[in-house]
PLY file of the C-alpha trace (Angstrom):
ply
format ascii 1.0
element vertex 99
property float x
property float y
property float z
element edge 98
property int vertex1
property int vertex2
end_header
-14.08 -25.62 4.53
-16.53 -24.53 1.89
-15.25 -24.41 -1.68
-16.03 -20.69 -1.87
-14.05 -19.82 1.27
-11.25 -22.14 0.15
-11.09 -20.51 -3.28
-11.21 -16.99 -1.87
-8.42 -17.65 0.64
-6.28 -19.23 -2.08
-6.89 -16.23 -4.32
-6.00 -13.85 -1.48
-2.64 -15.45 -0.72
-1.85 -15.80 -4.43
-2.56 -12.09 -4.94
-0.37 -11.14 -1.96
2.47 -13.39 -3.14
2.21 -11.79 -6.57
3.00 -8.28 -5.31
6.41 -6.86 -6.22
8.92 -7.68 -3.51
6.73 -10.37 -1.89
7.90 -13.96 -2.32
5.28 -15.86 -0.28
1.98 -15.44 1.56
-0.04 -17.78 3.73
-2.76 -18.16 6.33
-2.07 -19.92 9.61
-5.20 -21.13 11.42
-5.32 -21.11 15.22
-5.61 -24.69 16.48
-5.58 -24.67 20.28
-2.21 -23.16 21.24
-0.68 -23.69 17.79
-0.81 -22.13 14.35
-1.44 -24.55 11.49
-0.53 -23.54 7.96
-3.47 -23.43 5.59
-3.51 -21.95 2.09
-0.21 -20.57 0.87
1.39 -19.33 -2.34
4.92 -18.54 -3.50
8.35 -19.41 -2.14
8.74 -19.02 1.65
11.46 -16.80 3.12
10.64 -16.85 6.86
13.46 -14.42 7.71
11.53 -11.72 5.78
8.12 -12.60 7.30
5.54 -10.12 8.51
2.45 -11.56 10.21
-0.72 -10.00 11.56
-3.60 -11.55 13.49
-6.89 -12.32 11.75
-9.60 -11.49 14.28
-13.29 -12.35 14.14
-15.51 -10.83 16.86
-12.55 -10.20 19.19
-11.20 -13.75 18.73
-7.94 -14.47 16.92
-8.85 -17.22 14.44
-5.78 -17.06 12.20
-2.66 -15.16 11.19
-2.00 -13.72 7.77
1.68 -13.73 6.84
3.76 -12.52 3.91
7.48 -12.77 3.20
9.20 -9.77 1.66
8.41 -6.10 1.23
4.88 -5.81 2.55
3.39 -3.04 4.66
1.85 -4.28 7.93
-1.07 -1.88 7.40
-1.84 -3.55 4.07
-1.74 -7.01 5.70
-4.02 -5.76 8.50
-6.55 -4.50 5.95
-6.50 -7.83 4.10
-6.76 -9.74 7.40
-9.92 -7.80 8.27
-11.40 -8.67 4.87
-10.75 -12.42 5.23
-11.72 -12.88 8.89
-15.06 -14.58 8.14
-13.41 -16.81 5.53
-10.79 -17.87 8.08
-13.51 -18.64 10.60
-14.81 -21.33 8.24
-11.40 -23.04 8.26
-10.55 -22.17 11.84
-11.04 -25.52 13.58
-10.00 -28.41 11.38
-9.90 -30.72 14.40
-6.19 -31.30 13.87
-6.67 -32.61 10.35
-4.20 -31.51 7.69
-5.47 -28.58 5.62
-5.90 -29.85 2.07
-4.36 -27.77 -0.72
0 1
1 2
2 3
3 4
4 5
5 6
6 7
7 8
8 9
9 10
10 11
11 12
12 13
13 14
14 15
15 16
16 17
17 18
18 19
19 20
20 21
21 22
22 23
23 24
24 25
25 26
26 27
27 28
28 29
29 30
30 31
31 32
32 33
33 34
34 35
35 36
36 37
37 38
38 39
39 40
40 41
41 42
42 43
43 44
44 45
45 46
46 47
47 48
48 49
49 50
50 51
51 52
52 53
53 54
54 55
55 56
56 57
57 58
58 59
59 60
60 61
61 62
62 63
63 64
64 65
65 66
66 67
67 68
68 69
69 70
70 71
71 72
72 73
73 74
74 75
75 76
76 77
77 78
78 79
79 80
80 81
81 82
82 83
83 84
84 85
85 86
86 87
87 88
88 89
89 90
90 91
91 92
92 93
93 94
94 95
95 96
96 97
97 98
């Protein structure tokens, strides 16, 4: 993944996790039939998770997730903004995403 895309995705999840009522945010990349966690920030609380698909040219390349009080419409807007960035990290060939 390019340093710019990496930095921008990290900044995006950090900003989301910093919102009042949100404890964690992360991007899960689509790898075959699985979702692989990429950049994340905060303290996870999966029971409070909201996730939306990140779609690039009609293809789901990732999911954007946040734990806590987050509006799905806000996540959808952010997902649309980061779609091209997620495409860069989409296929890691099964290698662990480096923080």
